MARVEX-105619 format. One record per atom (N, C-alpha, C): residue number from 1; residue in three letters; chain; x, y, z. Coordinates in steps of 0.1 Angstrom, whole numbers. Example, Ala and Ser with C-alpha at 12.3 -4.5 7.8 and 13.67 -1.06 7.14 Angstrom:
REM residues 2
REC   k   r c     x     y     z
REC   1 ALA A   132   -57    78
REC   1 ALA A   123   -45    78
REC   1 ALA A   132   -33    78
REC   2 SER A   128   -22    71
REC   2 SER A   137   -11    71
REC   2 SER A   129     0    79
***
This chain:
REM residues 152
REC   k   r c     x     y     z
REC   1 MET A  1467  1059   721
REC   1 MET A  1458  1062   727
REC   1 MET A  1453  1054   734
REC   2 ASN A  1450  1058   746
REC   2 ASN A  1442  1047   762
REC   2 ASN A  1434  1049   765
REC   3 PRO A  1420  1036   766
REC   3 PRO A  1406  1042   772
REC   3 PRO A  1406  1048   783
REC   4 PRO A  1390  1055   785
REC   4 PRO A  1391  1060   798
REC   4 PRO A  1389  1054   811
REC   5 ASP A  1389  1059   824
REC   5 ASP A  1394  1051   835
REC   5 ASP A  1380  1039   835
REC   6 ASN A  1374  1038   827
REC   6 ASN A  1358  1032   831
REC   6 ASN A  1361  1022   826
REC   7 THR A  1369  1021   819
REC   7 THR A  1366  1016   801
REC   7 THR A  1377  1002   805
REC   8 PRO A  1367   988   810
REC   8 PRO A  1383   972   807
REC   8 PRO A  1386   975   800
REC   9 THR A  1396   971   811
REC   9 THR A  1410   967   794
REC   9 THR A  1411   951   787
REC  10 SER A  1407   943   801
REC  10 SER A  1408   932   798
REC  10 SER A  1392   919   809
REC  11 GLY A  1393   910   806
REC  11 GLY A  1384   901   808
REC  11 GLY A  1383   901   823
REC  12 ALA A  1399   899   832
REC  12 ALA A  1398   905   843
REC  12 ALA A  1392   914   850
REC  13 ASP A  1396   926   846
REC  13 ASP A  1390   935   844
REC  13 ASP A  1375   933   847
REC  14 ALA A  1371   933   836
REC  14 ALA A  1356   931   839
REC  14 ALA A  1347   928   849
REC  15 ALA A  1354   913   851
REC  15 ALA A  1349   906   862
REC  15 ALA A  1352   909   874
REC  16 ARG A  1364   921   880
REC  16 ARG A  1361   919   888
REC  16 ARG A  1354   934   894
REC  17 ARG A  1351   943   884
REC  17 ARG A  1344   950   881
REC  17 ARG A  1329   946   889
REC  18 LEU A  1322   934   882
REC  18 LEU A  1310   930   880
REC  18 LEU A  1310   924   894
REC  19 ALA A  1324   917   899
REC  19 ALA A  1323   911   921
REC  19 ALA A  1319   921   925
REC  20 GLU A  1323   933   924
REC  20 GLU A  1325   944   928
REC  20 GLU A  1309   948   931
REC  21 ALA A  1302   952   918
REC  21 ALA A  1288   954   921
REC  21 ALA A  1280   949   924
REC  22 LYS A  1278   934   921
REC  22 LYS A  1277   925   931
REC  22 LYS A  1272   928   945
REC  23 GLU A  1288   925   955
REC  23 GLU A  1287   932   965
REC  23 GLU A  1284   948   969
REC  24 SER A  1281   953   962
REC  24 SER A  1277   966   965
REC  24 SER A  1259   967   965
REC  25 SER A  1256   960   955
REC  25 SER A  1245   954   960
REC  25 SER A  1238   949   965
REC  26 ARG A  1242   942   977
REC  26 ARG A  1242   931   984
REC  26 ARG A  1241   940   995
REC  27 ARG A  1250   944   999
REC  27 ARG A  1259   954  1011
REC  27 ARG A  1241   966  1011
REC  28 LEU A  1234   969  1002
REC  28 LEU A  1226   980  1002
REC  28 LEU A  1210   975  1004
REC  29 LYS A  1217   959   995
REC  29 LYS A  1201   952  1002
REC  29 LYS A  1193   954  1010
REC  30 GLY A  1200   956  1023
REC  30 GLY A  1193   957  1038
REC  30 GLY A  1194   970  1041
REC  31 ALA A  1201   981  1028
REC  31 ALA A  1190   997  1037
REC  31 ALA A  1179   994  1031
REC  32 VAL A  1176   988  1029
REC  32 VAL A  1159   988  1020
REC  32 VAL A  1148   989  1033
REC  33 SER A  1143  1013  1031
REC  33 SER A  1136  1011  1043
REC  33 SER A  1120  1003  1049
REC  34 THR A  1118   997  1054
REC  34 THR A  1103   993  1054
REC  34 THR A  1095  1001  1059
REC  35 THR A  1099  1009  1065
REC  35 THR A  1091  1020  1074
REC  35 THR A  1084  1031  1056
REC  36 GLU A  1091  1032  1046
REC  36 GLU A  1083  1035  1034
REC  36 GLU A  1078  1026  1032
REC  37 GLY A  1082  1010  1034
REC  37 GLY A  1072  1008  1022
REC  37 GLY A  1058  1004  1033
REC  38 TRP A  1055  1010  1048
REC  38 TRP A  1045  1000  1054
REC  38 TRP A  1038  1021  1052
REC  39 TRP A  1039  1032  1052
REC  39 TRP A  1032  1041  1047
REC  39 TRP A  1030  1043  1035
REC  40 THR A  1035  1035  1024
REC  40 THR A  1029  1035  1011
REC  40 THR A  1023  1025  1015
REC  41 ILE A  1020  1014  1018
REC  41 ILE A  1008  1004  1014
REC  41 ILE A   998  1016  1026
REC  42 ALA A  1004  1024  1034
REC  42 ALA A   991  1029  1044
REC  42 ALA A   986  1046  1029
REC  43 SER A   990  1042  1027
REC  43 SER A   986  1051  1015
REC  43 SER A   975  1044  1005
REC  44 ALA A   982  1036  1002
REC  44 ALA A   967  1031   994
REC  44 ALA A   959  1026   999
REC  45 GLY A   958  1024  1016
REC  45 GLY A   949  1018  1013
REC  45 GLY A   936  1034  1018
REC  46 LEU A   945  1039  1022
REC  46 LEU A   941  1057  1023
REC  46 LEU A   932  1060  1012
REC  47 ALA A   940  1057   998
REC  47 ALA A   931  1062   982
REC  47 ALA A   925  1052   979
REC  48 PHE A   924  1037   984
REC  48 PHE A   911  1028   989
REC  48 PHE A   901  1037   995
REC  49 VAL A   904  1040  1004
REC  49 VAL A   891  1049  1012
REC  49 VAL A   884  1060  1006
REC  50 VAL A   895  1065  1002
REC  50 VAL A   886  1078   993
REC  50 VAL A   878  1072   981
REC  51 VAL A   884  1066   974
REC  51 VAL A   873  1054   962
REC  51 VAL A   867  1052   963
REC  52 ALA A   866  1046   976
REC  52 ALA A   854  1044   979
REC  52 ALA A   842  1051   979
REC  53 VAL A   845  1051   991
REC  53 VAL A   835  1067   994
REC  53 VAL A   830  1075   988
REC  54 ALA A   845  1079   976
REC  54 ALA A   836  1092   963
REC  54 ALA A   825  1078   956
REC  55 LEU A   828  1069   951
REC  55 LEU A   817  1065   941
REC  55 LEU A   807  1057   948
REC  56 ARG A   805  1054   962
REC  56 ARG A   792  1058   967
REC  56 ARG A   785  1068   975
REC  57 THR A   791  1073   975
REC  57 THR A   786  1085   978
REC  57 THR A   778  1092   965
REC  58 GLY A   783  1092   953
REC  58 GLY A   783  1098   940
REC  58 GLY A   790  1111   941
REC  59 HIS A   783  1123   943
REC  59 HIS A   790  1134   941
REC  59 HIS A   802  1137   953
REC  60 GLY A   807  1133   961
REC  60 GLY A   813  1131   970
REC  60 GLY A   805  1131   983
REC  61 ALA A   820  1133   991
REC  61 ALA A   812  1128  1007
REC  61 ALA A   809  1144  1013
REC  62 GLY A   810  1156  1008
REC  62 GLY A   814  1168  1010
REC  62 GLY A   823  1181  1023
REC  63 PRO A   821  1188  1026
REC  63 PRO A   829  1194  1032
REC  63 PRO A   841  1188  1035
REC  64 GLY A   832  1183  1050
REC  64 GLY A   839  1178  1062
REC  64 GLY A   851  1169  1058
REC  65 TYR A   851  1160  1044
REC  65 TYR A   857  1150  1043
REC  65 TYR A   869  1153  1033
REC  66 LEU A   868  1168  1027
REC  66 LEU A   869  1177  1013
REC  66 LEU A   882  1183  1029
REC  67 LEU A   873  1189  1041
REC  67 LEU A   888  1191  1051
REC  67 LEU A   899  1188  1054
REC  68 VAL A   895  1174  1053
REC  68 VAL A   901  1167  1065
REC  68 VAL A   909  1156  1061
REC  69 LEU A   907  1156  1049
REC  69 LEU A   918  1147  1036
REC  69 LEU A   931  1154  1035
REC  70 PRO A   930  1164  1027
REC  70 PRO A   939  1170  1021
REC  70 PRO A   954  1170  1037
REC  71 PRO A   948  1172  1040
REC  71 PRO A   962  1173  1055
REC  71 PRO A   966  1161  1061
REC  72 VAL A   957  1150  1058
REC  72 VAL A   962  1137  1063
REC  72 VAL A   969  1132  1052
REC  73 VAL A   966  1140  1037
REC  73 VAL A   973  1132  1028
REC  73 VAL A   989  1134  1024
REC  74 ILE A   987  1150  1028
REC  74 ILE A  1005  1156  1029
REC  74 ILE A  1012  1150  1044
REC  75 LEU A  1007  1146  1055
REC  75 LEU A  1013  1138  1066
REC  75 LEU A  1018  1126  1062
REC  76 LEU A  1007  1118  1048
REC  76 LEU A  1009  1103  1047
REC  76 LEU A  1023  1107  1044
REC  77 ALA A  1023  1115  1027
REC  77 ALA A  1033  1120  1019
REC  77 ALA A  1046  1120  1026
REC  78 ARG A  1047  1129  1034
REC  78 ARG A  1055  1133  1039
REC  78 ARG A  1063  1123  1046
REC  79 TYR A  1054  1116  1057
REC  79 TYR A  1062  1109  1065
REC  79 TYR A  1070  1096  1058
REC  80 ARG A  1060  1089  1048
REC  80 ARG A  1066  1079  1036
REC  80 ARG A  1079  1082  1030
REC  81 ARG A  1083  1106  1024
REC  81 ARG A  1095  1104  1021
REC  81 ARG A  1105  1107  1031
REC  82 SER A  1102  1107  1048
REC  82 SER A  1113  1113  1055
REC  82 SER A  1110  1098  1060
REC  83 ALA A  1107  1082  1058
REC  83 ALA A  1113  1077  1057
REC  83 ALA A  1125  1065  1043
REC  84 ALA A  1129  1077  1035
REC  84 ALA A  1132  1071  1024
REC  84 ALA A  1145  1066  1025
REC  85 ARG A  1150  1057  1022
REC  85 ARG A  1164  1054  1022
REC  85 ARG A  1165  1052  1007
REC  86 VAL A  1171  1040  1006
REC  86 VAL A  1175  1032   991
REC  86 VAL A  1165  1023   988
REC  87 HIS A  1161  1029   975
REC  87 HIS A  1158  1021   969
REC  87 HIS A  1155  1005   958
REC  88 PRO A  1153  1000   956
REC  88 PRO A  1155   992   944
REC  88 PRO A  1154   994   929
REC  89 ARG A  1159   988   926
REC  89 ARG A  1158   994   908
REC  89 ARG A  1147   996   900
REC  90 LYS A  1139  1005   895
REC  90 LYS A  1133  1008   887
REC  90 LYS A  1120  1008   898
REC  91 TYR A  1122  1017   919
REC  91 TYR A  1114  1015   922
REC  91 TYR A  1104  1025   920
REC  92 GLN A  1113  1041   917
REC  92 GLN A  1108  1056   913
REC  92 GLN A  1093  1049   898
REC  93 GLN A  1104  1037   891
REC  93 GLN A  1091  1037   880
REC  93 GLN A  1079  1030   882
REC  94 TRP A  1083  1018   891
REC  94 TRP A  1067  1012   898
REC  94 TRP A  1054  1025   901
REC  95 TYR A  1062  1033   918
REC  95 TYR A  1060  1040   922
REC  95 TYR A  1050  1051   918
REC  96 ALA A  1053  1053   903
REC  96 ALA A  1049  1067   897
REC  96 ALA A  1033  1054   888
REC  97 MET A  1037  1044   876
REC  97 MET A  1033  1037   878
REC  97 MET A  1016  1035   885
REC  98 ALA A  1019  1030   898
REC  98 ALA A  1013  1025   903
REC  98 ALA A  1010  1038   908
REC  99 SER A  1006  1049   907
REC  99 SER A  1000  1065   914
REC  99 SER A   991  1071   899
REC 100 VAL A   998  1065   891
REC 100 VAL A   994  1072   877
REC 100 VAL A   979  1060   874
REC 101 TRP A   981  1051   877
REC 101 TRP A   971  1037   873
REC 101 TRP A   960  1042   882
REC 102 CYS A   962  1043   900
REC 102 CYS A   955  1050   909
REC 102 CYS A   937  1058   905
REC 103 LEU A   952  1064   904
REC 103 LEU A   946  1083   896
REC 103 LEU A   932  1080   881
REC 104 VAL A   934  1071   871
REC 104 VAL A   934  1070   868
REC 104 VAL A   922  1060   863
REC 105 VAL A   919  1050   871
REC 105 VAL A   910  1034   880
REC 105 VAL A   898  1049   884
REC 106 ALA A   905  1058   892
REC 106 ALA A   894  1061   902
REC 106 ALA A   888  1072   893
REC 107 VAL A   891  1078   880
REC 107 VAL A   887  1088   877
REC 107 VAL A   880  1079   871
REC 108 ALA A   882  1072   855
REC 108 ALA A   873  1062   848
REC 108 ALA A   858  1057   859
REC 109 ALA A   864  1051   871
REC 109 ALA A   851  1049   882
REC 109 ALA A   839  1052   882
REC 110 PHE A   842  1068   886
REC 110 PHE A   841  1078   892
REC 110 PHE A   830  1087   877
REC 111 TRP A   841  1090   866
REC 111 TRP A   832  1090   854
REC 111 TRP A   820  1084   851
REC 112 TYR A   821  1067   851
REC 112 TYR A   812  1062   849
REC 112 TYR A   801  1058   855
REC 113 TRP A   803  1058   870
REC 113 TRP A   785  1057   882
REC 113 TRP A   783  1070   880
REC 114 VAL A   792  1085   879
REC 114 VAL A   786  1100   873
REC 114 VAL A   777  1099   864
REC 115 LEU A   776  1095   850
REC 115 LEU A   772  1098   838
REC 115 LEU A   761  1081   842
REC 116 ARG A   754  1066   848
REC 116 ARG A   753  1063   849
REC 116 ARG A   739  1067   858
REC 117 ASP A   747  1069   862
REC 117 ASP A   728  1075   874
REC 117 ASP A   734  1084   888
REC 118 PRO A   734  1095   881
REC 118 PRO A   739  1105   896
REC 118 PRO A   734  1106   908
REC 119 GLN A   721  1103   908
REC 119 GLN A   715  1101   917
REC 119 GLN A   720  1087   929
REC 120 GLN A   720  1078   921
REC 120 GLN A   718  1067   932
REC 120 GLN A   732  1065   932
REC 121 PRO A   739  1062   944
REC 121 PRO A   749  1051   941
REC 121 PRO A   755  1037   937
REC 122 GLY A   769  1039   932
REC 122 GLY A   773  1028   927
REC 122 GLY A   767  1014   937
REC 123 PRO A   772  1006   935
REC 123 PRO A   762   986   946
REC 123 PRO A   776   993   949
REC 124 LEU A   773   988   959
REC 124 LEU A   789   982   973
REC 124 LEU A   795   972   967
REC 125 GLY A   788   964   964
REC 125 GLY A   804   958   958
REC 125 GLY A   808   962   950
REC 126 LEU A   805   963   936
REC 126 LEU A   812   970   924
REC 126 LEU A   819   984   927
REC 127 THR A   815   993   938
REC 127 THR A   823  1004   940
REC 127 THR A   839   998   949
REC 128 SER A   837   991   958
REC 128 SER A   844   982   964
REC 128 SER A   859   978   956
REC 129 ALA A   851   971   948
REC 129 ALA A   853   964   937
REC 129 ALA A   868   973   925
REC 130 ALA A   860   982   922
REC 130 ALA A   871   996   918
REC 130 ALA A   879  1002   923
REC 131 ALA A   871  1005   932
REC 131 ALA A   886  1014   951
REC 131 ALA A   895  1000   952
REC 132 LEU A   890   989   951
REC 132 LEU A   902   977   954
REC 132 LEU A   917   981   936
REC 133 VAL A   908   975   931
REC 133 VAL A   917   978   914
REC 133 VAL A   925   988   918
REC 134 ALA A   917   999   918
REC 134 ALA A   926  1016   921
REC 134 ALA A   939  1010   925
REC 135 ALA A   937  1006   936
REC 135 ALA A   943  1006   948
REC 135 ALA A   952   995   955
REC 136 LEU A   955   986   947
REC 136 LEU A   958   975   950
REC 136 LEU A   973   972   943
REC 137 PRO A   978   982   926
REC 137 PRO A   992   991   932
REC 137 PRO A  1000   988   935
REC 138 LEU A   998  1000   937
REC 138 LEU A  1004  1008   952
REC 138 LEU A  1005   999   962
REC 139 ALA A   996   993   966
REC 139 ALA A  1000   984   983
REC 139 ALA A  1011   977   977
REC 140 ILE A  1007   965   962
REC 140 ILE A  1017   961   959
REC 140 ILE A  1034   964   958
REC 141 VAL A  1039   977   952
REC 141 VAL A  1047   988   959
REC 141 VAL A  1056   986   969
REC 142 GLY A  1038   987   981
REC 142 GLY A  1045   989   996
REC 142 GLY A  1051   976   999
REC 143 ALA A  1045   970   993
REC 143 ALA A  1050   954   995
REC 143 ALA A  1063   948   994
REC 144 ARG A  1062   956   977
REC 144 ARG A  1077   951   982
REC 144 ARG A  1087   960   986
REC 145 LEU A  1084   968   987
REC 145 LEU A  1094   977   995
REC 145 LEU A  1095   971  1009
REC 146 VAL A  1088   963  1016
REC 146 VAL A  1087   964  1027
REC 146 VAL A  1097   943  1027
REC 147 ALA A  1088   937  1021
REC 147 ALA A  1099   929  1018
REC 147 ALA A  1117   929  1009
REC 148 GLY A  1115   938  1007
REC 148 GLY A  1133   937  1000
REC 148 GLY A  1141   949  1015
REC 149 GLY A  1130   951  1025
REC 149 GLY A  1142   958  1034
REC 149 GLY A  1140   945  1045
REC 150 ARG A  1134   933  1047
REC 150 ARG A  1137   921  1058
REC 150 ARG A  1148   915  1048
REC 151 SER A  1153   912  1034
REC 151 SER A  1157   901  1031
REC 151 SER A  1170   903  1033
REC 152 ARG A  1183   897  1035
REC 152 ARG A  1194   900  1035
REC 152 ARG A  1201   889  1030
***
């Protein structure tokens, strides 16, 4: 009975495959898109502004804000996606977790401020801190892409 083609049959064969995998990862390291990282950081900046403004104004910033925001979000997402190339290991998981974190923190902070005092906006320092806590993981994910694209 013969083993499948991808099963190493000896220690030398396994070592050769490991060396090939290492070489392949070295070649792909430079293919990480720094542009995608910068677009991700810009998305984090937009998330910071959106959360800070929403928390500061109490019930939102009005219809003008809501008319401008969706096209900007769509453009940022589209540019980030068009710049996508090779991603580091577990990038998609980190990006998804950072996005969910941003949403959960923003909703929790907004819920807290609306329940606490719907007529009075939150203090500037606290609303900015909450917006920073919400957006920071997304910025870190983008910074890791930028750093990964520049290291060779």
